[in-house]
N, C-alpha and C positions, 0 to 999 in steps of 0.2 A: 285521649286527654288525660293528663296527670291529675290525680286526686290527692289532696292532702289528707293524711291520716292523723287523727287527734289521739295522741298517746302521752302518757307521762312516764318516761323511761325511769326517772329517778325513783318514783314511788313503787314501780313494779319491782325494782331491785331490792326492796325491803324483804321480799319473800324469796329472793333468789336462792338462798342457801337452805330453804325448807324442803327442796326436792329430796326424796328418799331414794335409795338404790333401786334402779329400774330393772336390774338384770333378770329378776325372776318374777316379775309381776305380769298379770293379765289386766288390761285396762278395760273399763266398761264401754269406752268409745274407741272405735278403730282409729289407729294412729298411722300417719304416713311419715316415713323418714325423708326429710327434705335435704337434698344434696347440693352443695355449692362447689363447683369446679373452679379452681383459681390457677392462673398461670402467668409467667412473666420472667423478669430477670431479677437483679439483686435486691431491689426494693420489695418485690413480692417475696423473696426469700426471707426478709426480715432482718434488719440491722440494729434494732433497739436492744440495749442492754437491760438485763433484769436486775442483777445484783451490782452493788457498788464495789465491794471487795477492797475497801481501803481508800483513803483519800486520793492516792496517786494512781489508782487502778486504771481509770479511763485514759489518763495521760500516757501511761505505759503502753496501752494498747493502741496508741495513735489516734485516740478519739478525745482530745482535750475539751471539746465543746459539747460533748454528749451529756445527756442526763439518763439515769437509769430508772426503772420502775420503782426500785427500792428508794431512790432519792426523792421521787415524787411523793411517795407515801410518808417519808420522814421529814419533809420540808414544806409544811403548809404555807409558809410565807412565800416561797417561790411559786407554788401553785396559784396563790392569790394574786401574784403579780401578772399572771397570764390573762389575756382577755377572755372572759367567759363566753362572749359571742363567737370567738374563734375556736375555743376549746371547750365546748359544752360537755364533752366526754368526761372531763375531769370532775364534774359534779357527781358522776356515778362511781368513780374510782374508790375502792376500799381495799383493805389488806387481803381479803379473800381472793382478789385477782392474782396475787402472787403466791398465796399460801395453799390454795385449794384448787382442785380440778372442777370443772363445770359438768355436773351430771347431766346426762341426756344430750350432750353435744360431744361428738367424736371428731377426731382429725387425724390426718396422715400427711406427711411431708416427703415428697419424692424428688430425687434429682432428675431433671429433664434430660440431662446429658446421657444417662444410661438407664433411666427408669427404675433405679433402685431406691428403696426407702431410706430415709435419713434418721439419725438418732434424734430423739426428743430429750433434750437435756433439762432436767428439773432442778438441779442444784448449782451452787456457785462454781463448781469444777466437775470434771468428769468422774472424780472419785466419790462424789456425793449423790450418785444416782442417775442412771440413764435408762431409757427404754429404747432398745435398738431394733431397727427394722420392723416396726410394728405401729399400728394405730394406738391411740389412747384417748381418754377423755380430754377435752380441751382445757388448756392452761398455758403456763409459760413453757418455753423451750422448743417451740415449733419453728424457730428462726435460724439464723446464721449457720453456714456450712463451714466445717473445718476448724472450729474454735473449741477450746476446752471450757469456755464459759457459756452461760445460758443467754440466748437472745430470743426475741419474738418479733412478729410482724403484725399485720393488720388483722390476722385471724383471732387474736386474743380479745380485743374489744368487740369485734364482729360477732364472735360466738356467744359472748356474754349477753350482748344486747338482743340478738335474735331469740335466744332462749328466754330472755326476760319478757318478751312480748308474745311469744308463740307457745301453744301447748304441744306442738309437734316436735319430735326429736330432730336434731340437726346434725349434718355431717359436712365437714370442710375438707376437701380433697385438693391439696396444694402441690403443684408441680412447677419447678422453676430451676433456672441456672443463671448465674451472674454472667454479665458480659455478652449477652446473646442478641441476635438481630432477627427481625421479622422476615427479612428477605432471604435469609439463609437457614439459620437454625430452626425457626418456626414457620418456614415457608409453607403455606397451605396448598393442598392438592390442586385446587382450581386455578392457581396462579401460573401453572405450567412449570416446566423444569423439574428439578429434583425436589421432592417433598422433603421438608426439613426433618432431621432426625429427632429433634425435640418435639415437634408436632406428632410424629409417629409414636414416640415413646409415651407421650401424654395420652394419646388415644388408646394405645395398647393396654396400658396399665389401668386406665379408667374403665375401659370396657371389661377388663378382667375382674375389676372390683364389682361392677354391675352383675356380672355372671355369678360371682360368689353370693351376691344377695339373692339372685334368682334361685340358686341351689338351696339357700337357707329357707326361703319361702316354700319351696317345693316339699321340704321335709315335714313341716307341721303347720304351715300357714303363717308363721311368725318369723320376724327377724330377731332371733333369740339373743343375739349379741348387741342389738341396737334398740333397746327400749321396748321390745316386743311389738314393734310396728308390724302392721299387716300389709303394708305396701311401701313403695318408695317412689320418689319423683326427682327428676333433675330440675332444680329450682332456679339456678342461675349460673352464669359463667362470668368471672371477673378477670380482666386483662390489665396488667400493670407492667408495661414495657415501653421502651422508646429511647433511652439514653444512648444506646449504641447505634441508633439510626439518626443521630443528630446530624444536621446539615441544612444550611440555608438554601433558599431558591425554590422555584416552582417545580422543578423536576423531582426534587426530594419529597416535596409535599404530595405530588401526584403519585409517586411510587408508594409512599406509606399509606395514603388514603385508599388506593386500590387494593393493597395487600390487607389492610384492615377490614375492608368489605369482604374480601375473599375469606379471611380467617373466620369472621362471624358466620358467614353462610356455610362454610365447610364444617365448622364445629356443630352447627345445627343439623346439617345433613347427616354427618357421621353418627350423631347421637339420636337421630330420628325425632328431633323436637324442633319443628320449623319456626316456632315463635319463642324459643328459649330466651328469656331475659338476659341481656348482656350489659355489663358495666365496664366502661373504659375509663381507667384512672390516668390522670395527667401525671407525667413524670416531672421531676424537678426542673423548673424553668429557669436555669441559671443564665442562659443567654436568650433573652426574649425581648421582642419589640412589639408594642401595640400600635398598629397603624391607625391612621385617621378614620378608616372605615370600620375599625374594631377588629380586623383580622390580625393574626399573629405572624411575626416573622422572626428571624434570628435562628441560630442553630437548634435551639430547643423549641422556640415558638412555632416553628414550621411543623414539627411532629405533632404538637398539641393541636394546631389548626387542622392538620390532616385527620385527626380523630374526630373532630367536630364535623368536618366535611363528610367523613364516612357515615356518621350518624344521620346527616341530612339525606344521603343516598338511601340508607337502609330504612328511613322513615317512609319512603315511597312505597315499599313493599310490605314492611312489617311495622306499622306505626305504633309508637308507644312501647317499644320493647328494648330499646338500646339507650343507655343513660351515661352521662359524662360526669365524672367526679373530679372536682377542682382541687389542686393541692398547692398552687403557686403562692397562696397567701400564708403558707406555713414556713416559707423560707426566711432565714435570718437576713436582716439588712444592717450592714453589708454582709455578703456571704463570708462564712467563716471557714473552718477546716475541711468540712466534707459536705458541701451544698448538694451534691448529687444524691446523697442519702439523708437529706434534711438534718444534717449535723448528728445523725444517729440519736436524736433526742426522743426519749420514750413518749413524750406527749404528742409528737407528730405522728408516730405510727398508731397510737391509740386513736387519734382524731380521724385519720384516714379510714381506719376500721369502722368508726362511728358513722362516717359519711357513706361508706358502702352499705352498711346496715340500714341507714336512713333511706337510701334509694329503694331497697327491697321492701321496707315497711311503708314508706310514703306512697309507693306506687302499687300497694296491695298485692305484692308478689308472693306473699306467704300464705295466701288463702284467707279463709274467713274464721280461722281458729284463734285469733288474737285475744289475749287476755284483756279484761276490762281494766281501764286505768282512769283515775280521777284524782284531782281535777284535770281537765284536758290541757294539753300543751301542744300548740301547733308545731309540727316538725317542718321547719321552713327550708326552702331551697336556696 
């Protein structure tokens, strides 16, 4: 059974920047590095702009309807025009999200196509600072592939919020490639046929990362590069994919549903965590029909319904461990320039990150080390 957790995210953020450098500290209480594996296609990659770079910048990049993180911070009237019930994440937003890195939260972004790490771009252009092929503390620049400007995805808000409520260090391990399918690129082993190269690359690189943590612990009992944690755990797996499997009809629904079940089971089996919490994120529902019985159809609605049906199946064996994150309410009406990427609006990627974090917090998947928060605010579903 799901349990609501009473937290005040806004008040916790008051002390967010008070964290000192953790790299050479020994903590009086043992700490566990909580690792979040994330995979999918272009929305997981992260399409939201960080910097505005001039009035015509977004239009020149083919994103005339986009908003940037910088725009949100500099235009309080626009932020106030957005529904606070739809975008509660914006009540937490402050300049530190763009200007500083989040201590005690690390991330890495890898290309699922070949398993190689991607640049983390921290400035308005490639000449203003990049971290190439390495992890770093969480902040802007963990998004978009192949661009000279900085982008971000759901990891930005997710990392900030998780650290705001947890005393444990966090790690976001993101693996993705745009334009990929679950039945080919990500095909799980138990589905039969050729295992998807992207699935193989994800597992190979993630298990190599875990092996490096084991080696670090074996040295002196501490994860010296990750907040001096004395242990680690795989805390969650988040999946955001579906656009390239669009297609109406029962056959497509059945195909995606079965592959989604296989993917969840195989990730758990390969990582040796049989009850690993899974978060399935709804892709942009551009072509969606709600039937009289509440089920979804249409080229996009079918895939969304398949994810919900997969959760129903998984509930029979591992109840309370797979969760669905809705995104359809974030689409513009009518659809504008790039509905499949939520118009590349910064507020949409921030809000999806908030919703993923909410599932982890609200279902008590971060353990019992949450920071006290008052007055309480019900994190609603």
